[in-house]
C-alpha positions as CSV (number, residue, x, y, z in Angstrom):
1,M,0.0,0.0,0.0
2,D,1.2,3.5,-0.7
3,A,2.3,5.7,2.2
4,D,-0.8,7.8,1.7
5,V,-4.1,6.0,1.1
6,I,-5.8,9.3,0.1
7,R,-4.3,12.3,-1.6
8,T,-6.0,15.4,-3.0
9,Y,-4.3,18.1,-5.0
10,A,-6.0,21.5,-5.1
11,L,-9.3,19.6,-5.3
12,G,-12.3,21.8,-6.0
13,K,-16.0,21.1,-6.6
14,R,-18.7,23.7,-7.4
15,Y,-22.5,23.3,-7.5
16,G,-23.7,26.3,-9.4
17,G,-22.4,29.3,-7.4
18,K,-21.5,27.3,-4.3
19,Q,-18.0,26.1,-3.7
20,A,-18.3,22.7,-1.9
21,L,-14.6,22.0,-2.0
22,D,-12.1,24.8,-2.2
23,R,-8.6,23.8,-3.5
24,L,-8.3,21.1,-0.9
25,D,-4.9,19.6,-0.3
26,L,-5.2,16.5,1.9
27,A,-2.9,13.5,2.7
28,L,-4.1,10.6,4.8
29,P,-1.4,8.1,5.6
30,A,-2.0,4.3,5.8
31,G,-2.4,2.4,9.0
32,Q,-4.4,5.0,11.0
33,V,-8.0,5.8,11.9
34,H,-8.7,9.3,10.4
35,A,-11.8,11.1,11.8
36,V,-13.2,13.7,9.4
37,V,-15.4,16.3,11.1
38,G,-17.1,19.5,10.0
39,A,-20.5,21.3,10.1
40,N,-23.1,20.5,7.6
41,G,-22.0,21.8,4.2
42,A,-18.3,21.5,5.0
43,G,-17.7,19.3,2.0
44,K,-17.4,15.9,3.7
45,S,-19.9,14.0,1.6
46,T,-18.7,15.7,-1.6
47,L,-15.2,14.6,-0.8
48,F,-16.3,11.0,-0.3
49,R,-18.3,10.9,-3.5
50,I,-15.2,12.2,-5.5
51,L,-12.9,9.7,-3.7
52,L,-15.1,6.8,-4.6
53,G,-15.4,7.9,-8.2
54,F,-19.1,8.8,-8.0
55,L,-18.6,12.5,-8.7
56,A,-16.2,14.3,-11.0
57,P,-14.3,17.3,-9.5
58,S,-14.5,20.8,-11.0
59,E,-10.7,21.2,-10.6
60,G,-7.7,19.5,-9.2
61,R,-7.4,15.7,-8.7
62,A,-7.6,13.0,-6.1
63,T,-6.1,9.6,-5.6
64,I,-7.2,6.6,-3.5
65,L,-4.9,3.7,-2.8
66,G,-2.5,5.2,-5.4
67,R,-5.0,5.4,-8.2
68,D,-6.8,8.4,-9.7
69,C,-10.3,8.4,-8.4
70,D,-11.9,8.9,-11.8
71,R,-10.2,5.7,-13.1
72,L,-11.1,3.2,-10.4
73,R,-11.4,-0.4,-11.7
74,P,-13.4,-3.2,-10.1
75,Q,-10.3,-4.6,-8.6
76,D,-9.6,-1.2,-7.1
77,R,-13.0,-1.0,-5.6
78,A,-12.7,-4.5,-4.1
79,R,-9.9,-3.0,-1.9
80,I,-12.2,-0.4,-0.4
81,G,-15.0,-1.0,2.1
82,F,-17.8,1.6,2.5
83,V,-20.5,2.0,5.1
84,N,-22.8,5.1,5.0
85,E,-25.5,6.4,7.3
86,E,-28.4,5.0,5.2
87,H,-27.5,1.3,5.6
88,T,-29.6,0.6,2.5
89,L,-29.7,-3.1,1.7
90,P,-32.2,-5.1,-0.3
91,A,-35.1,-5.6,2.1
92,W,-36.5,-8.7,0.3
93,M,-33.3,-10.8,0.6
94,R,-32.5,-13.1,3.5
95,V,-29.3,-12.4,5.4
96,R,-27.7,-15.6,4.2
97,Q,-28.5,-14.8,0.6
98,L,-27.0,-11.3,0.8
99,V,-23.9,-12.6,2.5
100,A,-23.5,-15.4,-0.1
101,M,-23.8,-12.8,-2.9
102,Q,-21.1,-10.6,-1.3
103,H,-18.9,-13.6,-0.8
104,R,-19.0,-14.3,-4.5
105,H,-18.1,-10.7,-5.4
106,Y,-15.1,-10.4,-3.2
107,P,-12.3,-13.0,-3.7
108,R,-10.6,-12.1,-0.5
109,W,-13.7,-12.7,1.6
110,R,-12.8,-13.7,5.2
111,Q,-15.7,-15.6,6.8
112,P,-14.1,-15.4,10.3
113,A,-14.1,-11.6,10.1
114,Y,-17.8,-11.6,9.2
115,D,-18.6,-14.0,12.0
116,E,-16.6,-12.0,14.6
117,V,-18.4,-8.7,13.8
118,I,-21.9,-10.1,13.3
119,G,-21.5,-11.8,16.7
120,H,-22.1,-8.4,18.3
121,Y,-25.6,-8.4,17.0
122,H,-28.7,-10.7,17.2
123,V,-28.9,-11.3,13.5
124,H,-30.0,-14.7,12.1
125,D,-29.2,-16.0,8.7
126,A,-32.9,-16.7,7.9
127,Q,-34.1,-13.2,8.6
128,R,-35.0,-10.9,5.8
129,V,-33.0,-7.7,5.7
130,G,-36.3,-5.7,6.0
131,Q,-36.9,-7.3,9.4
132,L,-33.7,-6.0,10.9
133,S,-33.5,-2.9,13.1
134,R,-31.4,0.0,11.9
135,G,-28.7,-1.0,14.3
136,E,-28.7,-4.6,13.1
137,R,-28.5,-3.3,9.5
138,A,-25.5,-1.2,10.5
139,G,-23.8,-4.2,12.0
140,L,-24.5,-6.3,9.0
141,N,-23.1,-3.6,6.7
142,L,-19.9,-3.4,8.8
143,A,-19.5,-7.1,9.0
144,M,-19.7,-7.5,5.2
145,A,-17.4,-4.5,4.6
146,L,-14.7,-6.0,6.9
147,A,-15.1,-9.5,5.6
148,Q,-14.1,-8.3,2.1
149,S,-10.6,-7.7,3.5
150,P,-10.5,-4.0,2.6
151,E,-7.2,-2.0,2.7
152,L,-9.3,1.1,3.3
153,L,-12.6,1.3,5.1
154,I,-14.7,4.5,4.7
155,L,-17.4,5.1,7.3
156,D,-19.7,8.0,6.6
157,E,-21.9,8.8,9.7
158,P,-22.4,5.0,10.3
159,T,-24.0,5.4,13.7
160,L,-26.4,8.2,12.8
161,G,-29.8,7.4,14.2
162,L,-28.7,4.4,16.2
163,D,-29.6,4.1,19.9
164,V,-26.9,3.9,22.6
165,V,-26.8,0.1,22.6
166,A,-26.4,-0.2,18.9
167,K,-23.7,2.5,18.8
168,R,-21.7,0.7,21.4
169,A,-22.0,-2.6,19.5
170,F,-20.9,-0.9,16.3
171,L,-17.8,0.7,18.0
172,E,-16.9,-2.5,19.9
173,A,-17.0,-4.5,16.6
174,L,-14.8,-1.9,14.9
175,L,-12.3,-1.3,17.7
176,H,-11.7,-4.7,19.2
177,G,-10.9,-8.1,17.8
178,N,-9.0,-8.9,14.6
179,A,-11.6,-8.0,11.9
180,A,-10.3,-4.4,11.3
181,R,-6.6,-5.0,11.9
182,G,-4.4,-3.9,9.1
183,C,-7.1,-1.7,7.6
184,T,-6.9,2.1,7.3
185,V,-10.2,3.7,8.4
186,V,-11.6,7.1,7.4
187,Y,-14.4,7.8,9.9
188,C,-16.9,10.7,9.4
189,S,-19.0,11.6,12.4
190,H,-20.6,14.5,14.3
191,Q,-20.2,12.5,17.6
192,M,-17.1,13.7,19.3
193,E,-17.2,11.0,21.9
194,E,-16.9,8.5,19.1
195,V,-14.0,10.4,17.5
196,E,-12.2,10.5,20.8
197,R,-12.5,6.7,21.1
198,V,-11.5,5.7,17.5
199,A,-9.3,8.4,16.0
200,D,-5.5,8.7,15.6
201,N,-5.9,11.7,13.3
202,L,-8.5,14.5,13.4
203,V,-9.3,16.2,10.1
204,I,-11.4,19.3,10.3
205,L,-13.1,20.7,7.2
206,E,-14.8,24.0,7.0
207,G,-16.3,25.6,3.9
208,G,-14.6,23.0,1.7
209,R,-11.2,23.9,3.1
210,L,-8.8,22.0,5.4
211,R,-8.6,23.8,8.7
212,H,-6.7,21.2,10.9
213,T,-5.1,17.8,10.7
214,G,-3.4,16.1,13.6
215,A,-3.9,14.1,16.7
216,P,-7.2,15.0,18.6
217,D,-5.2,15.7,21.8
218,D,-3.1,18.2,19.9
219,F,-6.2,20.1,18.7
220,C,-7.5,20.2,22.3
221,E,-4.2,21.8,23.4
222,R,-4.8,24.6,20.9
223,V,-8.1,25.6,22.6
224,W,-7.9,27.1,26.1
225,H,-10.8,28.0,28.5
226,W,-10.0,31.2,30.4
227,I,-12.0,32.4,33.4
228,A,-11.6,36.0,34.4
229,D,-13.0,38.1,37.3
230,I,-13.3,41.6,35.7
231,P,-14.8,44.1,38.2
232,F,-15.3,46.9,35.7
233,R,-16.2,46.9,32.0
234,A,-14.9,43.9,30.2
235,P,-12.9,44.3,26.9
236,D,-14.8,44.4,23.7
237,P,-14.8,40.7,22.4
238,A,-14.0,41.9,18.9
239,T,-10.6,43.1,20.2
240,L,-9.6,39.8,21.8
241,P,-7.2,37.7,19.8
242,G,-8.2,34.1,18.9
243,L,-11.6,34.4,20.6
244,L,-14.0,31.5,19.8
245,Q,-16.7,32.1,22.5
246,H,-17.5,34.4,25.3
247,Q,-20.0,34.0,28.1
248,Q,-20.6,35.7,31.4
249,I,-21.7,33.3,34.1
250,D,-22.3,34.4,37.8
251,G,-20.3,37.5,37.3
252,L,-17.3,35.8,35.8
253,H,-16.2,36.0,32.1
254,H,-15.5,32.7,30.3
255,Y,-13.5,32.8,27.1
256,L,-12.7,30.0,24.7
257,V,-9.7,31.0,22.6
258,F,-7.6,29.4,19.9
259,D,-3.8,29.3,19.6
260,Q,-3.2,32.0,22.2
261,G,-1.6,30.2,25.2
262,E,-0.5,32.1,28.3
263,A,-0.4,35.4,26.4
264,F,-4.2,35.6,26.6
265,G,-4.0,35.7,30.4
266,S,-1.8,38.8,30.1
267,V,-4.3,40.4,27.8
268,L,-7.1,39.9,30.4
269,R,-4.9,41.3,33.2
270,L,-4.1,44.4,31.2
271,A,-7.9,44.8,30.6
272,G,-8.4,45.0,34.4
273,A,-9.0,41.3,35.5
274,R,-8.3,40.8,39.2
275,R,-8.0,37.0,38.8
276,V,-7.6,34.7,35.8
277,Q,-7.3,31.0,35.4
278,H,-7.5,28.5,32.6
279,A,-8.8,25.0,32.3
280,A,-8.5,22.1,29.9
281,V,-11.2,21.7,27.1
282,G,-12.6,18.4,25.9
283,L,-12.7,17.6,22.2
284,D,-16.4,18.1,21.8
285,R,-16.3,21.6,23.2
286,A,-13.1,22.5,21.4
287,V,-14.3,21.4,17.9
288,N,-17.8,22.9,18.3
289,A,-16.5,26.2,19.5
290,F,-14.0,26.3,16.6
291,L,-16.6,25.5,14.0
292,S,-19.3,27.8,15.4
293,T,-17.1,30.8,15.0
294,H,-17.8,31.0,11.2
295,H,-21.2,29.2,11.2
296,A,-23.9,31.1,9.4
297,A,-26.4,32.8,11.7
298,P,-29.9,34.1,10.8
299,A,-30.0,37.8,9.8
300,A,-31.3,40.2,12.4
301,A,-34.9,41.1,12.1
């Protein structure tokens, strides 16, 4: 496998007047779990559709497993597993019929991998797919995707709409055991608790652009929560460097700031703060604060 399983070069995609991807340069190395996050409209689904050869870019190019995405052959697609949020499967087929069909299509089929993953769910071979719950369909999709021995597994919001038990079963099947070993995973999710559990690398897209790539812990270290006791008038938020969020709670000012470090404490002291302190920020709060800064808001009435 190439050092990078996914590469994009100034990749762009326009829908009419909207720029869904904006000269995106992205490199995802093999052997890791990459979590791709971003607000709705960030370009995640467009990126996946281009990578899988379902959509042509407006400019630039992309490769997956070392091959141009617009030239994927059946043998290339056999190296890629894909599970999306819809979990759409033929409802009229019985589970054993569907699995047998997949087995015939993928020469590297590993039945032990299928058995290991499906063991997390109460799915019987004789059941029709239409009788399965959404969580069971998600498990069946994951089991079949891993049984085909993919070098790259793309998961696009696979736990969306699942209850807590089904989410746990999905993540346990993905994280533990042997089925997913040796497989590079690209995991798209809005659930930061899932990202914290699975990801080696965090990729943040915003407005079709790459805003961050690196370990989740590294991103959290870039966001600081400062708490200040300011007895008089607080500084205008527009003048504060790196500000993501500001709240006043019980007379104290709470600031979430990006890439400022200890220097922000000095700014608050110069503004008249009597006491300042800072605290660690979890991934969910850090990412949501970062993305909400440029999120579109309704126009004032």
